[in-house]
C-alpha positions as CSV (number, residue, x, y, z in Angstrom):
1,M,0.0,0.0,0.0
2,N,1.2,3.5,-0.8
3,Y,1.2,6.0,2.0
4,S,0.9,9.7,1.5
5,R,2.8,12.2,3.6
6,V,-0.1,12.8,5.9
7,Q,-0.8,9.1,6.3
8,L,2.7,8.3,7.3
9,G,2.3,10.6,10.2
10,I,5.5,10.4,12.1
11,T,7.6,10.8,9.0
12,D,6.8,14.5,9.0
13,C,8.5,14.9,12.4
14,V,12.1,16.0,12.8
15,I,14.4,13.4,14.1
16,D,17.7,14.8,15.0
17,D,21.0,13.3,16.0
18,G,20.1,13.8,19.7
19,E,17.1,12.7,21.6
20,N,14.5,15.3,20.5
21,F,11.3,14.4,18.8
22,A,9.9,17.8,17.6
23,S,6.4,18.2,16.3
24,G,5.9,19.8,12.9
25,K,6.9,19.2,9.4
26,L,10.4,18.7,8.0
27,P,11.7,21.6,6.0
28,C,10.5,21.3,2.4
29,D,14.1,21.2,1.1
30,S,15.1,18.3,3.4
31,F,11.9,16.4,2.9
32,H,12.1,16.5,-0.9
33,N,15.9,16.6,-1.3
34,P,16.9,13.1,-2.4
35,N,20.6,13.9,-1.5
36,N,19.8,14.5,2.1
37,S,21.2,11.2,3.6
38,R,19.6,11.7,7.0
39,T,16.2,12.4,5.6
40,R,16.5,9.3,3.3
41,S,17.5,7.0,6.2
42,V,14.8,8.3,8.6
43,S,12.1,8.1,5.9
44,S,13.2,4.6,4.9
45,C,13.1,3.5,8.5
46,L,9.7,5.0,9.1
47,E,8.2,3.6,5.9
48,T,9.3,0.2,7.0
49,A,7.8,0.7,10.5
50,H,4.6,1.7,8.9
51,D,4.5,-1.2,6.4
52,P,1.7,-3.5,7.8
53,D,3.2,-6.7,6.3
54,T,6.7,-6.1,7.5
55,A,5.6,-4.9,11.0
56,V,3.3,-7.8,11.6
57,S,5.9,-10.3,10.4
58,D,8.5,-8.8,12.7
59,C,6.1,-8.8,15.6
60,E,5.1,-12.5,15.0
61,S,8.7,-13.6,14.9
62,C,9.8,-11.7,18.1
63,A,6.8,-11.4,20.4
64,S,6.5,-13.6,23.4
65,S,3.2,-15.0,24.7
66,D,3.1,-12.2,27.2
67,D,3.5,-9.7,24.4
68,S,0.7,-11.3,22.5
69,D,-1.6,-11.2,25.5
70,Q,-0.9,-7.5,25.8
71,L,-1.7,-6.9,22.2
72,Q,-5.0,-8.7,22.6
73,E,-5.9,-6.6,25.6
74,F,-5.7,-3.4,23.6
75,G,-7.4,-5.0,20.6
76,G,-7.9,-3.0,17.4
77,G,-5.1,-4.9,15.6
78,L,-2.3,-2.9,17.3
79,V,1.2,-3.9,16.3
80,R,4.0,-4.1,18.9
81,L,7.1,-2.0,18.2
82,F,10.4,-3.2,19.8
83,E,13.6,-1.6,21.1
84,G,15.8,-1.0,18.1
85,D,12.9,0.1,16.0
86,R,13.6,3.7,14.9
87,V,10.1,4.9,15.7
88,H,10.0,3.1,19.0
89,D,13.3,4.5,20.2
90,V,12.5,8.1,19.1
91,I,9.1,8.1,20.9
92,R,10.7,6.5,24.0
93,R,13.6,8.9,24.2
94,N,11.4,11.9,23.6
95,F,9.0,10.8,26.3
96,L,11.5,10.0,29.0
97,S,13.6,13.1,28.3
98,R,10.6,15.4,28.9
99,L,9.7,13.9,32.3
100,G,12.6,15.6,34.1
101,F,13.7,13.8,37.3
102,L,10.8,11.3,36.8
103,G,12.3,10.1,33.6
104,A,15.0,8.2,35.5
105,Q,12.3,6.4,37.5
106,T,10.1,5.5,34.5
107,K,10.3,2.5,32.3
108,V,8.6,2.3,28.9
109,V,7.2,-1.2,28.9
110,A,5.6,-1.3,25.4
111,I,4.8,0.8,22.4
112,H,2.1,-0.3,20.0
113,R,1.3,1.2,16.6
114,N,-2.2,1.5,15.2
115,P,-1.7,0.3,11.6
116,Y,-5.2,1.3,10.3
117,S,-5.0,-1.7,8.1
118,D,-8.6,-2.8,7.8
119,A,-11.3,-1.1,5.8
120,I,-12.6,1.0,8.7
121,G,-9.1,2.0,9.7
122,Q,-8.4,3.1,6.1
123,A,-11.5,5.1,6.1
124,K,-10.5,6.9,9.4
125,M,-7.0,7.6,8.0
126,Q,-8.4,8.9,4.7
127,S,-10.9,11.1,6.6
128,F,-8.1,12.6,8.6
129,Q,-6.1,13.2,5.4
130,I,-9.2,14.9,3.8
131,F,-9.7,17.2,6.7
132,T,-5.9,18.0,6.7
133,K,-6.0,19.0,3.1
134,A,-9.2,21.0,3.6
135,L,-7.7,23.0,6.4
136,E,-4.5,23.5,4.4
137,T,-6.6,25.1,1.7
138,K,-8.5,27.2,4.3
139,R,-5.3,28.2,6.1
140,H,-3.2,29.0,3.1
141,G,-1.1,25.8,3.3
142,N,-0.8,25.4,7.0
143,A,-3.1,22.9,8.7
144,N,-0.9,23.0,11.8
145,V,-0.8,19.3,12.3
146,R,1.2,18.2,15.4
147,Y,1.7,15.3,17.7
148,A,0.1,15.4,21.1
149,W,-0.4,13.1,24.1
150,Y,-3.7,11.9,25.5
151,G,-3.9,9.9,28.7
152,N,-6.6,7.6,30.0
153,T,-7.1,4.1,31.5
154,R,-6.3,0.9,29.5
155,N,-10.0,0.3,29.0
156,E,-10.8,3.8,27.7
157,I,-7.8,3.7,25.4
158,R,-8.9,0.3,24.0
159,E,-12.3,1.8,23.3
160,I,-10.8,4.9,21.7
161,V,-8.7,2.8,19.4
162,K,-11.6,0.6,18.5
163,Y,-14.5,3.1,18.2
164,G,-13.0,6.6,18.5
165,F,-13.6,9.2,21.1
166,G,-16.9,8.9,22.8
167,G,-19.2,11.6,24.1
168,H,-18.7,10.5,27.7
169,L,-15.1,11.7,27.4
170,I,-16.4,15.2,26.9
171,D,-16.6,16.4,30.5
172,S,-18.7,19.6,30.5
173,N,-17.2,20.5,33.8
174,R,-13.7,21.2,32.6
175,L,-11.4,24.1,33.1
176,Y,-11.1,25.1,29.4
177,G,-14.5,24.2,28.0
178,R,-15.9,21.0,26.5
179,G,-13.5,19.1,24.3
180,I,-10.7,16.6,24.2
181,Y,-7.7,17.9,26.1
182,L,-4.3,16.8,24.7
183,A,-0.8,17.8,25.8
184,P,1.9,18.9,23.3
185,D,4.4,16.2,22.5
186,N,7.1,18.1,24.6
187,C,4.8,18.2,27.7
188,P,3.8,14.6,28.5
189,M,3.9,15.4,32.2
190,E,0.6,17.3,31.7
191,C,-1.0,13.9,31.0
192,V,1.1,11.7,33.2
193,K,0.3,13.5,36.4
194,N,-3.4,12.8,35.9
195,L,-3.2,9.1,35.0
196,V,-4.5,6.4,37.2
197,V,-2.2,3.4,37.8
198,G,-3.7,0.1,36.7
199,N,-3.7,-3.1,38.7
200,D,-0.7,-4.2,36.7
201,G,1.2,-1.0,37.7
202,L,1.0,0.4,34.2
203,R,-0.1,3.8,33.0
204,H,-1.1,4.4,29.3
205,L,-0.8,7.2,26.8
206,L,-2.0,7.7,23.3
207,L,0.4,9.6,20.9
208,C,-2.0,11.2,18.4
209,R,-1.7,13.2,15.3
210,V,-3.8,16.3,15.7
211,I,-5.1,18.9,13.3
212,L,-5.0,22.1,15.2
213,G,-5.4,24.7,12.4
214,K,-5.6,28.3,13.8
215,Q,-5.8,28.2,17.6
216,E,-7.6,30.6,19.9
217,V,-6.8,31.1,23.6
218,V,-9.5,29.7,25.8
219,D,-9.7,31.4,29.2
220,P,-10.0,29.3,32.3
221,G,-13.6,28.7,33.2
222,S,-14.8,28.8,29.6
223,D,-17.9,26.7,28.8
224,Q,-17.0,26.9,25.1
225,C,-17.7,23.8,23.1
226,H,-16.8,24.8,19.5
227,P,-14.7,27.5,17.8
228,S,-15.9,31.0,18.7
229,S,-15.9,31.9,15.0
230,A,-14.9,30.6,11.5
231,E,-11.5,32.3,12.1
232,F,-10.4,29.5,14.5
233,D,-10.2,25.8,14.5
234,S,-9.1,24.6,18.0
235,G,-8.3,26.0,21.4
236,V,-5.1,26.3,23.5
237,D,-4.4,27.5,27.0
238,D,-1.4,29.6,26.0
239,L,-0.2,30.5,22.5
240,S,3.4,31.1,23.5
241,N,3.8,28.2,25.9
242,P,1.0,25.7,25.4
243,K,0.3,23.0,27.9
244,K,-3.1,22.0,26.6
245,Y,-4.5,21.6,23.1
246,I,-8.3,21.7,23.1
247,V,-10.0,19.8,20.2
248,W,-13.7,20.6,20.4
249,S,-16.2,17.8,20.6
250,T,-17.4,18.6,17.1
251,N,-14.0,17.6,15.7
252,M,-12.8,15.0,18.1
253,N,-13.1,12.1,15.6
254,T,-12.0,13.9,12.5
255,H,-9.1,16.0,13.8
256,I,-7.4,13.5,16.1
257,L,-5.7,10.3,14.7
258,P,-4.4,8.0,17.5
259,E,-1.2,6.5,16.1
260,F,0.6,4.9,19.1
261,V,-0.2,3.5,22.5
262,M,2.5,3.7,25.1
263,S,2.5,1.7,28.3
264,F,4.9,2.6,31.1
265,K,5.7,2.1,34.7
266,A,6.5,4.9,37.1
267,P,6.4,5.4,40.8
268,A,2.9,4.9,42.2
269,S,3.0,8.4,43.8
270,L,4.3,11.2,41.6
271,R,4.2,13.7,44.4
272,G,7.6,15.5,44.6
273,Y,8.3,15.1,40.9
274,F,6.6,18.4,39.9
275,R,8.2,21.8,39.9
276,A,6.7,24.2,42.3
277,G,3.3,25.4,40.9
278,E,3.4,22.7,38.2
279,S,1.3,20.0,39.9
280,S,-1.9,22.0,39.5
281,R,-2.6,24.9,37.2
282,K,-6.1,25.3,38.6
283,P,-6.9,28.4,40.6
284,T,-7.3,27.9,44.3
285,S,-10.3,30.2,44.5
286,P,-13.8,28.7,44.4
287,W,-15.2,27.9,41.0
288,I,-18.7,27.8,39.6
289,S,-20.1,27.7,36.0
290,F,-21.9,30.7,34.8
291,P,-25.1,28.7,34.1
292,T,-25.0,27.5,37.7
293,L,-24.3,31.0,38.9
294,I,-27.2,32.4,37.0
295,S,-29.4,29.6,38.3
296,G,-28.4,30.5,41.9
297,L,-28.9,34.2,41.4
298,S,-32.4,33.6,39.9
299,K,-33.5,32.7,43.4
300,F,-32.7,36.2,44.6
301,L,-32.9,38.6,41.6
302,P,-35.9,39.5,39.5
303,H,-36.4,38.0,36.1
304,S,-35.5,41.2,34.2
305,T,-32.1,41.3,36.1
306,I,-31.4,37.7,35.3
307,G,-32.2,38.4,31.7
308,L,-29.6,41.2,31.6
309,I,-26.9,39.0,33.1
310,T,-27.7,36.3,30.6
311,K,-27.4,38.8,27.8
312,H,-23.9,39.8,29.0
313,L,-23.0,36.1,29.1
314,V,-24.2,35.7,25.5
315,D,-22.2,38.8,24.5
316,H,-19.1,37.2,26.0
317,R,-19.6,34.0,24.2
318,E,-19.9,35.9,20.9
319,K,-16.7,37.7,21.8
320,K,-18.4,41.1,22.0
321,I,-17.1,41.7,25.5
322,S,-14.1,40.3,27.3
323,R,-14.2,37.9,30.2
324,R,-13.1,40.6,32.6
325,E,-15.9,42.9,31.3
326,L,-18.4,40.1,31.9
327,I,-17.4,39.6,35.4
328,N,-17.3,43.3,36.2
329,R,-20.8,43.7,34.9
330,V,-22.1,40.7,36.9
331,R,-20.5,42.2,40.0
332,Q,-22.1,45.6,39.4
333,I,-25.5,44.0,38.8
334,A,-25.6,41.4,41.6
335,G,-23.2,42.8,44.1
336,D,-20.2,41.1,45.7
337,R,-22.0,39.8,48.8
338,L,-24.7,38.0,46.9
339,L,-22.2,36.5,44.5
340,I,-20.1,35.3,47.5
341,A,-23.1,33.8,49.1
342,V,-24.0,31.9,45.9
343,V,-20.4,30.6,45.6
344,K,-20.5,29.6,49.2
345,S,-23.7,27.7,48.7
346,F,-22.3,25.9,45.6
347,A,-19.0,25.1,47.3
348,S,-20.8,23.4,50.1
349,Q,-22.4,21.0,47.6
350,E,-19.6,20.4,45.2
351,T,-16.3,18.6,45.9
352,S,-14.7,18.9,42.4
353,F,-13.2,22.1,41.0
354,S,-12.3,20.6,37.7
355,S,-15.6,21.8,36.2
356,L,-16.0,25.3,36.5
357,V,-15.8,28.9,35.5
358,S,-13.8,30.9,38.0
359,I,-15.5,33.6,40.0
360,I,-12.8,36.1,39.8
361,V,-14.7,38.3,42.2
362,L,-13.1,36.6,45.1
363,Q,-9.6,37.1,43.7
364,T,-10.5,40.7,42.8
365,C,-11.9,41.3,46.3
366,D,-8.6,40.1,47.7
367,S,-6.6,42.4,45.5
368,Q,-8.8,45.3,46.5
369,H,-8.5,44.3,50.2
370,I,-12.3,43.9,50.6
371,F,-11.4,41.0,52.9
372,S,-9.4,41.9,56.0
373,H,-7.2,38.8,55.5
374,P,-6.7,38.3,51.8
375,R,-4.4,35.3,52.2
376,T,-6.7,33.3,54.5
377,S,-8.3,30.1,53.3
378,I,-11.2,30.0,51.0
379,S,-13.4,28.4,53.5
380,H,-12.6,31.1,56.1
381,R,-13.2,33.9,53.7
382,L,-16.6,32.5,52.7
383,T,-17.6,31.9,56.3
384,S,-16.6,35.3,57.3
385,S,-18.6,36.8,54.5
């Protein structure tokens, strides 16, 4: 079977003489230059690694019974890659080198490739290629296709490989809106720190090819579920130093192509392996979604006032006003004490903060010294209010 540049996937990644695996395309001159020996050797290796017949043959000749059992557990016709395989070694080195001190305590147990060799797999790959070409046309030649990590349990990853991303994976109570969250290939720790250890001591990651197109910054607390306008294609937490790519639910099975499954062992507890402030990027102030806030305020404010707040929320979603403007207007309409009371009521019922839109009013009140002890705990501040 002949593979196109898009279908080959990892062949578009720069593999240097060191241990870096950088997302993005090879420079046009090196990719098309037949005299570039390094490009030829890398492409040749990757073409072999992506040849279904060769890969399966190698797997059958080298795999132990335990390896076969592991292949069957993931299902979907995944093919085991072994140490010494160029693709395996590049992925492994890149992953471990990006874990900092944790890398020395981590062992990559297995890497499996999704060959997309059956009829459905070919359809998925061709669909991804079609969307890539379409976005290249829309974005003047740059579809911004990159590699990214996605973490979940063994069972969930098996289901994703077999059926694609399911709606149950779209958690509406997420910090950056409703979508599939992936970490850039140079930030695997963003996924690793949230993984659950299986009974066998393994954690699992998908290395996916992702069509990002033109990205827009998504503010913490957004309830966005699709691009804000035709100008954008996906979301990101920070354009200059991204830690999260957000692929909206509308695109999750057309713009994400899972190519590899990596299974690894690391210390059961990862506490102590994160740099200060890295273990959690979530604000420490109470959080509440705007729909929930409006529902709570409706118990105290007249219908016309709730309508005005709702209008401001719609204006924000349509990018007519900034998030800061929205919060300032809600504060002016409802008043800080009522907002704090609603937040307090919500916080007493909810235990998870991963869902929510931040009520900046508490942080703003602190900065304006509305509370006498701005650095006291959230619970004390709410109680004292």
